[in-house]
C-alpha positions in Angstrom: 146.3 110.7 85.7 148.7 108.5 87.5 148.3 104.9 86.3 151.1 103.6 88.5 149.0 101.9 91.1 152.1 100.8 93.1 152.5 104.4 94.3 148.8 104.9 95.4 147.5 104.4 98.9 144.5 102.0 99.3 141.5 103.4 101.1 138.4 101.5 102.2 134.8 102.5 101.6 134.8 104.4 104.8 137.8 106.2 106.5 138.5 108.4 109.5 140.2 111.6 108.4 140.9 115.1 109.8 140.3 118.6 108.5 143.0 120.5 110.4 142.3 123.9 108.9 138.8 123.7 110.3 139.8 122.4 113.7 138.2 119.0 113.0 140.5 116.3 114.5 138.4 113.3 113.4 135.4 112.8 111.1 134.2 109.6 109.6 133.9 109.9 105.8 132.2 107.7 103.3 134.5 107.2 100.3 132.1 107.9 97.4 133.5 107.5 93.8 130.0 108.4 92.5 130.2 111.9 93.9 132.4 114.3 92.0 132.9 116.8 94.8 133.3 116.0 98.5 130.5 117.1 100.9 130.8 118.2 104.5 127.9 118.4 107.0 127.2 122.0 108.0 124.5 123.9 109.8 123.9 127.5 110.7 125.7 128.4 107.5 126.2 132.2 107.4 128.1 134.1 104.7 130.0 137.2 105.7 132.7 139.6 104.4 136.2 139.7 105.7 138.9 142.0 104.3 136.8 142.5 101.2 136.4 138.8 100.5 133.4 136.5 101.0 133.7 134.0 103.8 131.3 131.5 105.4 130.8 130.6 109.0 129.2 127.3 109.9 128.8 124.7 112.6 129.3 121.0 112.5 128.7 118.0 114.6 131.7 116.0 113.4 130.7 112.8 115.3 127.5 111.1 114.2 125.1 110.7 117.1 126.9 113.3 119.2 125.0 116.7 119.1 126.8 118.0 122.1 130.2 118.3 120.4 130.0 121.3 118.1 132.8 122.8 116.1 132.3 126.3 114.6 134.3 126.9 111.5 135.1 129.7 109.1 136.6 129.5 105.7 136.9 131.7 102.5 134.2 130.9 99.9 135.8 129.5 96.8 132.6 129.2 94.8 128.8 128.6 94.9 127.5 125.7 92.9 124.2 123.9 92.2 124.8 120.3 93.2 122.6 117.3 92.6 122.5 114.6 95.3 122.1 110.9 94.7 118.3 111.4 94.7 118.4 114.0 92.0 117.6 116.9 94.3 119.4 120.1 93.4 120.8 122.4 96.0 122.8 125.7 95.9 125.9 125.1 98.1 128.9 127.0 99.3 132.2 125.5 98.2 135.3 125.9 100.4 138.9 124.6 99.9 140.6 123.0 102.9 143.3 120.6 103.9 142.4 116.9 104.3 144.6 114.6 106.4 144.1 110.9 105.7 146.7 108.5 106.9 150.1 110.1 106.1 148.6 112.0 103.2 147.7 115.7 103.4 146.3 117.7 100.5 143.9 120.6 99.6 140.4 119.6 98.4 137.1 121.3 97.6 134.2 120.6 99.9 130.6 121.6 99.5 128.7 122.5 102.6 125.3 120.9 103.2 123.1 119.6 106.0 123.9 115.9 106.4 122.4 115.6 109.9 120.1 112.7 108.9 122.8 110.9 107.0 125.0 108.1 108.4 128.2 109.9 107.4 129.1 113.5 108.2 131.3 113.7 105.1 131.5 112.2 101.6 135.0 112.0 100.1 134.4 112.4 96.4 136.4 111.2 93.4 138.0 114.6 92.7 139.6 114.5 96.1 140.7 110.9 95.6 142.1 111.3 92.1 145.8 110.5 91.5 146.4 109.6 95.2 144.2 106.6 96.2 142.8 103.3 95.1 139.5 102.3 96.7 139.0 98.8 98.0 135.2 98.6 98.5 135.7 95.5 100.7 137.9 97.4 103.2 137.0 99.7 106.1 139.4 102.1 107.8 142.3 100.9 105.7 144.4 103.9 106.8 143.6 103.6 110.5 140.8 103.9 113.0 140.0 106.9 115.1 142.1 107.3 118.2 140.4 106.6 121.5 140.7 110.3 122.6 137.4 111.7 123.8 136.2 115.0 122.4 135.5 117.9 124.8 132.9 120.5 124.2 134.8 123.7 123.4 134.6 126.5 125.9 132.4 129.4 124.7 135.0 131.8 126.0 137.8 130.6 123.8 138.4 132.1 120.3 141.1 131.5 117.8 142.9 134.8 117.2 143.4 134.0 113.5 139.7 133.3 112.9 137.9 136.3 111.4 
C-alpha cells in the first residue's frame, strides 16, 4: 500500500466519472469505502457466449432520473460472486473488469452488476478501486470536477459498434 499521501488524488464522497470501455461518458458515483467491490446499475442482464468465452450484455440508465437515455453494454465476465449489500441481502452478481476514468486518472477495476434503479447513485466506487490511488475527503463533493454541460442524446437503434459482439 502506498502511504505517501502527497502522491494521492483527493476525491469527495461523490464524483462524476466515465466508463469509456462501456460507452458511458458520465455517471455519478458514490465513493463508498465500506463497499469492497464497486457496483454498477444494470438491467436486462443477459449472459451469452462469444468466441468460446462467457460475456454479459446489459443496459444502464447512467443518469439518475433519466429513463429515456439508455446505454447497452457488453463485457467479458470476469467472475460471478455472492455479494452482501449494506442491508445484509445476498445476491449472485456478474463481475466485469473495465476502465474507470476519474479526473486525470484511468485504471482497470472490477464492477459487479446489479439493479440500482431505486438508489440515488447509479454506481458505487468501492475501496478496492480506490486503493493506492486516492484519499477520500468526506466533506467534499466532485473534488475532481463536475459533469460537463453536454446533453446526452438517445442512441439511434440503427447504430451498432462493429467491435461489440
